[in-house]
C-alpha positions as CSV (number, residue, x, y, z in Angstrom):
1,S,140.9,70.1,112.4
2,Q,142.8,73.4,112.3
3,V,144.7,75.3,115.0
4,G,144.1,79.1,114.6
5,S,141.5,80.9,112.5
6,G,142.0,82.6,109.1
7,P,142.8,81.3,105.6
8,A,144.2,77.8,105.5
9,F,147.8,77.5,104.6
10,L,148.6,76.7,100.9
11,G,152.0,75.1,101.7
12,P,154.3,76.9,104.2
13,R,157.9,77.2,103.0
14,F,160.1,79.7,105.0
15,I,159.5,81.7,108.1
16,A,160.7,84.9,109.8
17,R,159.9,86.8,112.9
18,A,158.6,90.4,112.7
19,A,158.5,93.1,115.3
20,G,156.2,92.4,118.1
21,G,156.7,88.7,117.8
22,W,154.5,88.1,114.8
23,L,155.6,85.3,112.4
24,V,155.5,85.8,108.6
25,L,155.6,82.9,106.2
26,S,156.1,82.3,102.5
27,D,153.1,80.1,101.5
28,R,152.9,78.3,98.2
29,V,151.2,75.5,96.3
30,G,152.2,74.6,92.7
31,L,154.2,76.9,90.5
32,S,152.3,80.2,90.8
33,V,149.8,80.2,93.7
34,S,151.7,82.0,96.4
35,A,151.0,84.3,99.4
36,V,152.7,85.8,102.4
37,V,150.8,85.1,105.6
38,R,151.1,86.6,109.1
39,V,150.6,84.3,112.1
40,D,149.8,85.3,115.7
41,P,152.1,83.0,117.8
42,S,149.8,83.4,120.8
43,N,146.8,81.7,119.1
44,G,147.9,80.5,115.6
45,D,145.5,82.9,113.8
46,R,146.5,83.5,110.2
47,T,146.1,86.8,108.2
48,L,146.9,87.2,104.5
49,V,149.5,89.9,104.0
50,S,149.9,89.8,100.2
51,G,149.2,87.5,97.2
52,C,146.7,84.8,96.5
53,A,143.6,84.7,98.8
54,D,143.1,80.9,98.3
55,A,144.4,77.8,96.5
56,L,142.7,78.8,93.3
57,C,144.1,82.3,93.5
58,S,140.6,83.6,92.8
59,S,141.6,87.0,94.1
60,Q,144.8,88.8,95.0
61,L,145.7,91.1,97.9
62,G,148.0,93.9,97.0
63,T,149.2,95.4,93.7
64,G,152.5,95.0,91.9
65,P,154.3,92.0,90.4
66,T,152.4,88.7,90.8
67,F,154.1,86.2,92.9
68,G,155.6,83.2,91.2
69,R,157.4,80.5,93.3
70,I,158.2,82.2,96.6
71,Y,160.8,80.8,99.0
72,G,162.9,82.7,101.5
73,I,161.5,85.5,103.6
74,E,163.0,88.2,105.8
75,V,161.7,91.3,107.7
76,E,163.4,94.6,107.6
77,P,163.6,97.0,110.6
78,S,161.0,99.2,108.8
79,G,158.6,96.3,108.9
80,A,158.8,95.7,105.1
81,I,158.8,92.1,104.1
82,L,161.3,90.6,101.6
83,V,160.7,87.4,99.7
84,A,162.8,85.5,97.2
85,D,160.5,84.9,94.2
86,T,161.3,83.0,91.0
87,R,163.9,85.4,89.5
88,A,163.7,88.4,91.8
89,L,163.8,89.7,95.4
90,L,160.5,91.4,96.2
91,R,159.7,94.0,98.9
92,I,156.2,94.0,100.4
93,D,154.7,97.0,102.2
94,P,152.7,95.4,105.0
95,A,150.5,98.6,105.3
96,N,149.0,98.2,101.9
97,S,150.1,94.7,100.8
98,N,151.7,96.1,97.6
99,R,154.7,94.4,96.0
100,T,157.7,96.0,94.3
101,V,160.9,94.5,92.8
102,L,164.0,95.3,95.0
103,S,166.4,93.3,92.8
104,G,166.3,91.1,89.8
105,C,163.8,90.6,86.9
106,A,160.9,92.9,86.9
107,D,158.8,91.0,84.3
108,P,158.5,87.3,83.2
109,G,160.7,87.8,80.1
110,C,163.3,89.6,82.2
111,T,163.4,92.5,79.7
112,V,163.7,94.9,82.7
113,V,166.1,94.2,85.5
114,V,166.2,96.2,88.8
115,G,169.7,96.6,90.2
116,S,173.1,96.1,88.6
117,G,175.3,93.0,88.8
118,P,175.1,89.3,87.9
119,D,171.8,87.6,87.3
120,F,170.3,85.7,90.2
121,G,169.2,82.6,88.4
122,E,166.5,81.6,90.9
123,P,166.9,83.2,94.4
124,V,165.8,81.0,97.3
125,G,167.1,82.0,100.7
126,V,167.4,85.5,102.1
127,A,168.9,86.9,105.3
128,R,169.8,90.4,106.4
129,E,173.2,91.4,107.6
130,A,173.7,93.7,110.6
131,A,174.9,96.5,108.3
132,G,171.6,96.3,106.3
133,D,172.7,94.5,103.2
134,L,170.9,91.3,102.1
135,L,172.4,87.9,101.5
136,V,170.6,85.7,98.9
137,T,171.2,82.1,98.0
138,A,170.5,81.3,94.3
139,S,170.9,78.5,91.8
140,A,169.6,77.2,88.5
141,D,168.1,73.8,87.9
142,A,169.2,73.6,84.3
143,S,172.9,74.4,84.9
144,D,175.7,74.1,87.5
145,F,175.1,77.7,88.6
146,S,174.9,78.1,92.4
147,A,176.0,81.2,94.4
148,I,175.5,83.5,97.4
149,F,174.8,87.1,96.5
150,R,175.1,90.3,98.5
151,V,172.4,92.7,97.6
152,D,172.3,96.4,98.4
153,S,169.0,97.0,100.2
154,A,168.6,100.5,98.7
155,S,169.7,100.1,95.1
156,G,169.2,96.4,94.5
157,A,172.8,96.0,93.2
158,R,174.0,92.4,93.2
159,S,177.5,91.0,93.8
160,V,178.6,87.4,94.2
161,L,179.9,86.7,97.7
162,S,180.6,83.0,97.1
163,G,180.1,80.5,94.3
164,C,179.6,80.9,90.6
165,T,180.2,84.3,89.0
166,D,178.2,83.5,85.8
167,P,175.5,81.1,84.5
168,A,178.1,78.8,83.0
169,C,180.1,78.8,86.3
170,S,183.2,79.5,84.3
171,S,184.8,81.0,87.5
172,S,183.9,81.2,91.2
173,V,184.5,83.4,94.2
174,G,185.9,81.8,97.4
175,S,187.9,78.6,98.1
176,G,186.7,75.3,99.3
177,P,184.3,72.6,98.0
178,A,182.0,73.6,95.2
179,F,178.3,74.2,95.9
180,G,175.7,71.9,94.5
181,K,172.4,73.8,94.9
182,V,172.4,76.2,97.8
183,F,169.1,76.7,99.5
184,G,168.5,78.1,103.1
185,I,170.7,80.6,104.8
186,A,171.3,81.8,108.3
187,L,173.8,84.2,110.0
188,E,176.2,83.4,112.8
189,A,176.9,85.9,115.6
190,N,180.2,87.0,113.9
191,G,178.4,87.6,110.5
192,D,179.6,84.4,108.8
193,L,177.0,82.3,106.9
194,L,175.5,78.9,107.4
195,V,174.1,77.6,104.1
196,T,172.2,74.4,103.3
197,D,172.8,72.6,100.0
198,R,169.8,70.5,98.8
199,S,171.7,68.5,96.1
200,L,174.7,67.6,98.3
201,D,172.8,67.1,101.5
202,A,175.3,69.3,103.2
203,V,175.7,72.4,105.4
204,F,178.4,74.9,104.4
205,H,180.1,77.5,106.6
206,V,180.9,80.5,104.5
207,D,183.3,83.4,105.4
208,A,181.3,86.6,105.0
209,V,184.4,88.5,103.8
210,T,186.3,86.1,101.6
211,G,183.5,83.8,100.4
212,D,185.6,80.7,101.4
């Protein structure tokens, strides 16, 4: 049985709260069947916001870059929805479901990159700072790379706040134990970060200024 009407979930990943109390979720099955879904918390009804309409991805809602593996999700004050997707941070217009690249690779071959700064690897978690910049956790399965990025919400420019500064992790920002594979991220009241690490089975407290 199902609670709530609307399309069945593919595989809910991350969740955020939008204005008015609505919930938005990154929803994915497999490597490339992904969607963003809005949930009415009063009755559990689901509405497709953008991406694959079903588990076969027989149709797509919204134009722009096709979702790959979506993870973290955040909502901006404007109502725009941000998702961490494969090698980029995407912005979704909830009015028309269209997707644009805010920061990172704009195509599968990464021949076009939006925003300056170090490469993400694979972005996973995303959170919004009070000042409006975005914080993104990212790692790469094939290397030791793992870092937290600060992303300018207007230009998409990336800088490393804590962790590896390059794919080879030849240097790092911030003191303290090395990351394994950073994953989820949340902000404390003072702006510092709480970050989960899936390979170390650990939670890190990260200074938002020094990266320690």
